[in-house]
N, C-alpha and C positions, 0 to 999 in steps of 0.2 A: 175750284175745289183744291184744298191742300192735300198733298200726298204725304203719307207717313214716311218718316225717315228710314224705317226698316224695310219698307216695300220698295227696294231699289233694284229688283231683279230685271226691270226693264231698261235700266240705264246701261250705257256702254260698259261701265266698270263691272256691273253685276253679270252681264252676259259673258264678259271675258273670264270672270272668276268661275262661273258655272262651266264654261267650256274647258277650262284648265282642269277642273276637278274630274270632269268626265273622261278627259284624256288620261289622267292619272289612274283612274279606275280601270280603263281599258289596258293600260300598260301592265298594271298589277295582274289582271286577268290573263294576259298573254304570258307573263312570267310564270304564273301558277300552272297554266295549261302546259307550258313547255316543260316545267319541272315534273308534272305528273306524267307526261309523255315519256320523259327520260327515265323516270322510275319504272314505268310500265315496260318500256323497252329493255331496261336493265334486268328486270325480273324475268321477262320472257327469255332473254338471252341466257340468263343464269339457269333457268329451268331447262332450256333447250340443251345447254352444255351438260347438265347433270343427268338428264333423262334420255337424251338421244345421242346419236353419233354424228350430228351435224358438224361438219368441219373435220371429222375424224378420218382415219384411214379407210380406204375402200376395200382393202384386202389385208391379210395378215400373214406373217411368217413366210415371206418370199413366195407368195402365191399359193399357200396351202389351202386357203379358202377365202371367199369374199366376206365382207362384213355382213351381208344379208344371210349368208349360210351360217355364220357364227351366231347371229341373232336368232335364227330359227331353232338352234340347238340350245342356246343359253339364255334367251330372252333379250329384251331391249336394253339399251344403255350405251355408255361411251366405251369404245374399244381401245385398248392399248396392248402392247406386246412386250414380252421379255424373252431374251434368248440366253440359254445357259452358257456357261463358260466353255462347254464342250461343243457348242452348236456349230454345225457346218451344214450348209444347205444341201450338199451332196453326200454328207457323211452318213454312216450307218453304225450306231452304237446305242446302248441303253440310255446314256446321258445326253444324247444328241437331241435335245428337246427345246421346242419353242412354245411359250405359253401365251395365249391370248386371254386377256382379262376383260370382262364386261362389268362396268361399274354403273350402278343406277341408284337414284334416291336424291331428294333435295337436301335433306339435312342428315338423316341417318342412312348411310349408304350400304348397299349390299354388293358383294363381289362374287362373280362366278367365273371360274377358270376353265379354259379348254386347252388341254395338253396335246401337242402334235409331236409324234415320234415315228421315225422310220426304223423298223426293227428287222434284223436278219433272222432267219430260222437257224438256230444253233443246236437244238435238241430233237430235231425231227418233228413230225406232225403232232406229237403230243402237246406241243405248245399251243395248238389251236383248239384242243379238245375242251368242250364245255357243254354239259348236258342241258344247261339253261339258255343256250344260244338260240337266237332267231336268225335263220340263214337267208342270205340275199337270193333273189331270183331276178332275171332280166338281163343277163350278160356280164355282170360283175360278180366276183367271188369274194365273199366276206361274211361277217356275222356281227350281231349286236348282242351283248350280254348286259346285265344291270351295271357292270363296272366300266365297260369300254365298247368301242366299235372299231372294227378293223376291215381293211380291204387289201387284197393282193394287188401289187403293181401290175400294169398291163403287160400283155405279151410283148416280148422284146427286151424287157428288163430282167435282171438276174433273178433266178428262181429263189423262192423263199422270202423275198422282200415283202413286207406288209406295212401299210400306212395305218398307224394306230392313233385313235382319238379317245382321250379320257375327259369326261366333263364333270365327274363327281356329282352328277345329278341324274337320278333315275327317271325313266320315262323318256318321252320325245324320241322313241326308237327310230322312227322313220327319218326324222331330221338328223339324228346322229349317223344313220346309215348313209344318207346323202353327203354328210360332211366327210365321212371316211373315204368315200369314193372321190370326192372333189380333192381331198388331200392326196390320194393315190395318183390322180392325174397330175397334180402340181408337182409332186415328187418325181414323177416320170419326166415331166418337162425339164426340171432342173438337172436331171441326169441324161437328158437327150436319148432316152432308151425306149420310148413308147412307139409301138407300131400303129396304135390307134388310141382313141380316147374312150375310156370306160363310160358306159351309160349309167345313169343313176338307177338304183334298184327299183324295179316296178312293184315289188311287194316283198314282205318278209314272212317267213314261215311262222306259224303259231308257236308260242313257247310251250314246251312239253310240261305236263302236270307231274307232280311228285306222286308216285303210287307205290304200293307194296309190290315187291318183285314176285314174278311167277318163276320159281326156281326150276321149272321144267321147260320153260320157254323164256329164258332170261332176256331182258331188254326187248321183248317182243319178237325175238328171232326164233322161229320154230326149230326145235331140236337142240337149242343151246341149253344144256343142262349139266354144267360142270359140278363135280362133287364138292359140296361146301364143307369146310372144316367143322368137325363135330363140336368144337368148342365155340364156334361162332353162333352165339345164341341171342345176339342183340336183335332188336326190331329194325330191320334195314328198310331204306327207301331208295327208289330208283327214279331217275329223270332222264328222258330220252328226247333228243331233237326230233322234230316232226318232218324233217326233210333230209336228203342224203347229200346234196351238193351245197358247198364244197366239202363239208366234213360232217358225217353223222357221228353222234356221240351218245353214249349211255354212261351215266354216273351212278354208282351204287354207294350210298353213304350210311354209316352207322348213326346212332343217336348222338345229337349235339356235335355231329361231324367229327367224332372221335377217330383217331388213326388217319391213314391216307385213303381217300375214297378209291374204290375200284373203277377204273376208267377203261372203257372199250370204245374204240373209234375207228371209223373207216373214212379215209381221205380219198375222195374221187377226183380231186383236182391236182394233176401232176405238178403244176407250178408252185404248189404250196411248200415244197421242201426240196432241198438238195439231198440226195441219198446215194451213198456208195455201199455196195454189198460188203459185209465183213467176211473176208476170205476164210477165217478160222472157224466161223460159225456153221453148224450143220443146218442145211435148209429143211424146210417142211414142205415136201413136194416141190411145187414151183415157187414157193415163197422163200425169199432170202432175207436174212436179218440186215437192215440198213442203218438202224439207229437203236438206241436203247428201247427195247420193247416194241419195236416197229419192224414189220415184215412187208416187203414189196413183192407184188405179183402183177403180171399183165392181165387185164380184164377187157375183153373186146378190143384189143389193140392199144389200150391205155394203161399206164402204170397206176396202180392203186396201192395205198398203204393201209395196213391193218395194225393198229396200235393197242397194246395191252400195258396198262401202267397202274401203279398204286396197288391198292388192295391189301396193304400191310396194316394189320390191326395193332394199335398201341397196346391194347391189353384185352385179349380174348378171355372168355370165361376160363377160369383156372389160373389167371394171373400171368400168362405167358403171351408174348407177341408172336404172331404168325400171320400167314396169308389167309384171306377169306376163302380162297380156293387153293387148297394145299398142293394139289397136283398141277403145277403151272404148265407143264408140257401138255397135259390133257386139255387145259383151258385154251392153249394156243391152237391145238388141232381142232377143237370144237368150234372155236371162233372163226378160224379160216374157212371151215366148211359151211357153217351157218351164215356167216357174214358174206361169203362169196355168193352163195345162193340168193341172198337177199338183193344183191345188186346185179344179178344176171351174169356172174362170172362163169367161165368154163371151170370144170373141177380143178381145184388147186392141189388136193392131196390124192 
């Protein structure tokens, strides 16, 4: 039987041609698979680089915090750092700041910054006062406000030094508190001044609610009833911390935060400030003036600071500026008495 000329697949030449075609297809398949693998690997690497800190620094700002601690406070992403021109790992100044930046996003990126600064206490305990603060408990002294978190450096370091962390992101209070304590420990290591390592806060006090003041028991202190200026007719609000350590604060503000809010504060942590009595200032009983608006007295063997600050109205009714409590000396006497009783002090006056 005659075989058709086109039916030559069984011939040696046909077999060779078909084998060659199969090999070519396999080679193309391998090339395509390899290309796809490289594209996938590149996309994965690109995503990992943009969305995670893979290959990035494990800590920032000379040991101020680990990458994980920064992520807890600012979210996931790639971490970088920038040190100001005034930065010095053992320096103490307002401009001595290191900034850690967390960048995230494949195409449209978001950036969150964490500012690390070690600040000295220059104006007494009034620097720490904030009625909206949540205070640490568990062996570390510090606080968290909507704007920042701070922790005092450990025992053995100079008094008044605090590690301050600003994230410009509200919330994450517990994470920001841990970050401030980690920074305080890192700053102490850099200065070789720590007697021990500060523990992370075990909890934070609740943030005090804004309420109408009880003018007969101001700030929740029984018996604190200073005479209010008769021209002070605004609707005032007060906010008080819900714990006393390391600093209890009451803030009394007018509408729209007009004027300087009246601040009353009791600092129960002696390490919070350096204080030297003013020799020319008249004492109030056992309390001596040690900084602007701040009086120091011993309480159960510990030095405690009572601070009165602000309270100057930009424009009281009648168009004149004055103090919310016009008799400032009476305000000091009443606050020393009521505040001292609240924390179990021996009589101050």
